[in-house]
N, C-alpha and C positions, 0 to 999 in steps of 0.2 A: 595643784591636788592630785593625787594619786591613792591607790589604795594601798595596805601597808596587812600581808599576808599573819594571818595570825594562828601558828598551830596551836593548836593544843595536846595538852601532855600526854605521849602514849596513844594518843590521836591521828597522823598524818596526815592521812584522807579520808578521814572519818566526814560524815554525812549530818551537815546542820539542818535541824527538821525546824526548831525555835528557841525563839531570844526575850530574853525579859531583862527589864532593870529595875529593880528597887530603890534606889538612890543612890546607892553605895556601890552595890555589886551586882554586876551582868552575869545572869543566869543563863547555857547554851543546852537545849535536847539535842542528842546526838542519836545513833546508830550507836554508841560505842556506852551511852551514860549519859546522867548527868553532871556537864560543870556548872564550878560557877565561879569570878573574878574577883576574890576580895583582897581590901589591903593590895594591888599588883602582884597575887599569886594565884594559882588555878590549884582547882581541888577539883578530885572525881567521885560521882556515885555511882553504885554500882548492884547490881544484885547483892554484894558481898556485903552490902550496908541495909539491908532491907529490902531494897526497889524490886519489886516483882520480874523486870525484865531490863536488859541494857539499851532494847531499842526500840526509843523515845519519840514523841512524836512533839500534841500538842502543849506550852506549853504559859500561864496565866500566875505574876506575880499579883499577888491583894492585900490591899492598901495595912492591914494588920502584921507585915509579915508571912505570912504563911503566901507557900508556892508549890503549883500543882502543876505534874505534868501528865499527861497523858501517857499511853502504847503505841505502838503500830499493833498486839497482837491484841488476842480478846482481853484482858488485864482490868478493864477501865482505868482509872488514874491516881495515884496518890499523891499527896499532900503532905507536907514536910517543912518544919520548923528549924532552922540554920544557925549554929550561934560557932565562932572558932572556930572553924574548920569541919565543922562534925554535923553532921544530924544530929537534934535534938528532939525530936517529936515525930511520928511518922503514923498515919493513919490512910487506909487503900481505902477508895470507892468502889461499892463492883453493884453489878445488878443485884445482890443480896443487900447491896448497902441505898437500893433505893434509884442506879444509874440505869436511865430506860435502855439503853445500848453498852455492849458491850466497849464497843471502840466507838471514846469519841471522838469527836470532827471537830469541835470548835471547845471552847473555855473563857468562858467569863468569869467578872465579877460586873457589878449592880451599882448602883448609889448608895445604895445604902446596904450594901457588903454583902448579897445573895452572889449565890454559885450557878452561872449559867454550864447546863452540860446539853451538847446536840450531841447528835447521830442517826445513826439510819433510824430509829424508833421517834422521833420527836425529842423534846427536850426535858431536859430535870433543872427544875431550878431547887438548889441546897439553901436553907433557911439558919443553921443552926441544927436541929436535929431534924428537922421538918423537911419532906421532899413534898414537895409537888410536880405532873407531870402535865406537859401540853400536846398533842398530837394535833392530827386535822382535825379527827371528832372532837375533839377542845377547844377549834377556832384556829388552830395553825396550816399557815400558808399549804404544809404541807408534810408528812412526818419524816423526809428525807434528807436533814441538816448534810447542807454544804458541809466542806473541808474552812475552817476558816471566814466564815460569811458572818459575822456577829460584829455590830457596835453598838458599842453604852453612847448613849447622847449625856453630855452635861447633865442636862435636863430628869432625868432616870429612865426615857424612856429604850428602850432594847433594839432593834434591830435582828432579825433573823434571816441568811436565805438558806430554800431548799429545795430542790430538783422542779419544786410546782410554784416556784417564783418568792416575793420578800415579803415578811411579814415584818408588822409592827407592835408591840410591845410598851402597853404603858406602864412600865413600871413603877410611875411617881405617884399612884394611885394604887395599887396590886398592895396588899395588906397580908399576905399569907393564903393556902390553902382553906376553905371556908371548911367552920367546924365539920365533922357529919350528923344530920337530923338525929334528934332525941325520939325516942319510944315511950311513950305511955299510953297502959289501958285505962280506959274511964272505968271500964265493968268486966268482969269476967265471972268464967263459974265452968269450976272442973269437976268434973262424973257427966251422970245422964241426967237429962232435964228433963 
């Protein structure tokens, strides 16, 4: 057995940063864009197709077919849907959308389909339109997550690695961000007493 060199189109000496597989296609993040090998053909996506930058870092292929890739520059991440050689849907997730850190250090999906994004200032968990954040103050082992230091166990537990140690999150029991407390007035008076 030996390795066979695979040359990506328009990228003879490209730096490959991440790889993922969705059951049919191979996805590759590189210093020159996002590549997908679909039915024997390579397709490349760059800023021309809506990405924020061509220099991509980490990648997660989600069970629902969505592909999310992070950037080396502080642009957050982009999630997309793909069909027939083209991007069909594209959404950007940055700090305005709830991301904890502008440069994600890891991307993962837990057993419940939540997207986990770790960075220099903690972990953000995206569950539909809801975002929850965890830092050292909220029980995480540290704020500074390490590159690709995450593992999702089949049980739903999520392991993360930080510069201060490892942490285990009981994902099977997590039901999302708790609701904000409500304020009720029992009695009140307006004006002078």
